[in-house]
N, C-alpha and C positions, 0 to 999 in steps of 0.2 A: 503494499501499501504504499507506504514510503518514496520508493522508488515511481510511481506514477504520479506523484502530487510535485517530486523532484521534474519529470517531463513537464506536468503542464504548467510549471513553474517558468522553468526555460523555454518552452513554446513561447506564453506569454512576452516573456522580456524578448525575445528577439522577435517579435510582432512590433510589439515599442519601436526597439531600434531600426525595423525595417521601415515605419510609417516615418519617420524619423527623421532615415536618411534620404527616400526619396524625394527627388522631385517635383511637384504639382505648380500648377499654372498659380495661382496665391497665393499667398496664409494662409489663408482661413481654412482652403482646403487640408492640410496638413494638419490646423487647428483640430476643425471637426474632425477627423478620422484619429489622432491622437485623444480626443475629449470619449469615442466611441468605444474604442479597446482598452481606456481605463476603467471607462464607466459600466461596458460591458464586457467583460473578459471570455467569454464562450462566445457571446453572438458575435463578437469584437472583431473577433481572431478569425471566426467562419465567416465572417463578412468582408474583412480586411482581403484574405487568402481569394475568394472571391470574386472580387468584384474591385475592391481598391487597388492592389496590384495593378490590375489591367488602365485605370486610370490615371495612375503616377505614372512616369517617364524616369528613367534611371539615366 
C-alpha cells in the first residue's frame, strides 16, 4: 500500500512539473492548469494527460 501511495505522489509531482515547464499562449492558461491539478489531483492529472498536453506546445 505504501508503494502505491509513493507512485501516486510521484505522478502528481511530475504532473505539476510538466504543467509548469510547458509553454502556453498566455500565462493564464498555465495558472488555470496548475490550479486544476492542485485542487483536483486525480481528475486534474487525468485531464492534463488527456487534453492539456495537446494544447501546450513544448
